[in-house]
C-alpha positions as CSV (number, residue, x, y, z in Angstrom):
1,M,22.6,42.0,12.1
2,N,26.0,41.0,11.1
3,H,26.3,37.8,8.9
4,I,30.1,37.7,8.7
5,D,30.4,35.1,11.4
6,E,27.7,32.7,9.9
7,T,28.7,29.6,8.1
8,R,27.9,29.4,4.5
9,Q,27.1,26.4,2.4
10,F,28.2,25.5,-1.0
11,D,26.4,23.0,-3.1
12,V,27.4,21.6,-6.4
13,E,24.1,21.3,-8.3
14,E,24.4,22.6,-11.8
15,L,27.2,20.5,-13.0
16,T,27.8,17.1,-11.6
17,V,31.1,16.0,-10.0
18,E,31.7,13.9,-13.0
19,D,31.4,16.8,-15.3
20,I,33.8,19.0,-13.2
21,N,36.2,15.9,-13.1
22,Q,36.1,15.6,-16.9
23,I,36.7,19.3,-17.4
24,L,39.7,19.2,-14.9
25,S,41.1,16.2,-16.7
26,K,40.9,17.9,-20.2
27,V,42.4,21.1,-18.8
28,Y,45.1,19.0,-17.2
29,H,45.9,17.2,-20.2
30,T,45.9,20.3,-22.4
31,L,48.3,22.1,-20.0
32,N,50.7,19.0,-20.0
33,E,50.5,18.9,-23.8
34,R,51.5,22.5,-24.1
35,G,54.5,22.0,-21.8
36,Y,53.1,23.7,-18.6
37,N,53.1,22.3,-15.2
38,P,49.3,21.4,-14.8
39,I,49.2,21.6,-11.1
40,N,50.9,24.9,-10.8
41,Q,48.7,26.5,-13.6
42,I,45.4,25.1,-12.1
43,V,46.3,26.3,-8.6
44,G,47.3,29.8,-10.1
45,Y,43.8,29.9,-11.7
46,L,42.0,29.0,-8.7
47,Q,43.8,31.4,-6.4
48,S,43.7,34.4,-8.7
49,G,40.7,33.7,-11.0
50,D,42.8,34.8,-13.9
51,P,41.9,32.7,-16.8
52,A,45.4,33.5,-18.4
53,Y,46.8,30.5,-16.4
54,I,44.7,28.3,-18.7
55,P,45.6,28.1,-22.5
56,R,42.9,28.5,-25.1
57,H,44.1,25.4,-26.8
58,N,41.5,22.6,-27.1
59,E,39.0,25.2,-25.6
60,A,40.5,24.6,-22.1
61,R,40.1,28.1,-20.9
62,N,36.4,28.1,-22.0
63,L,35.7,24.9,-20.3
64,I,37.3,25.8,-17.0
65,R,35.4,29.1,-17.0
66,H,32.1,27.4,-17.1
67,V,32.7,26.1,-13.7
68,D,32.6,28.4,-10.6
69,R,36.1,28.2,-8.9
70,D,34.5,27.4,-5.5
71,E,32.9,24.3,-7.2
72,I,36.2,23.2,-8.5
73,M,37.7,23.5,-5.0
74,E,34.7,21.7,-3.5
75,V,35.2,18.7,-5.8
76,L,39.0,18.7,-5.2
77,V,38.7,18.7,-1.5
78,R,35.8,16.2,-1.5
79,T,37.9,13.8,-3.8
80,Y,41.0,14.1,-1.7
81,I,39.3,13.6,1.6
82,E,37.3,10.6,0.3
83,Q,40.6,9.0,-0.9
84,V,42.2,9.7,2.4
85,I,39.5,8.2,4.5
86,N,39.3,5.1,2.2
87,D,42.9,4.4,2.4
């Protein structure tokens, strides 16, 4: 049976949304501190999976690599949608 057309579910369980938000915040501030455009760098990392988009400074690269990219995207989309709906 072909499972390609079935809908899959993602569920953030291991790390809480707050944990992921804190990691993203630390990575964002580190990128900004190092003179990078944080949005561009985070998007580059999320699209490619290449950790070289995130500097080692302040352990930012290690922090972001502890979170599955799908979980990061889920939190980002959820946060955005919740803000749009509540506005």
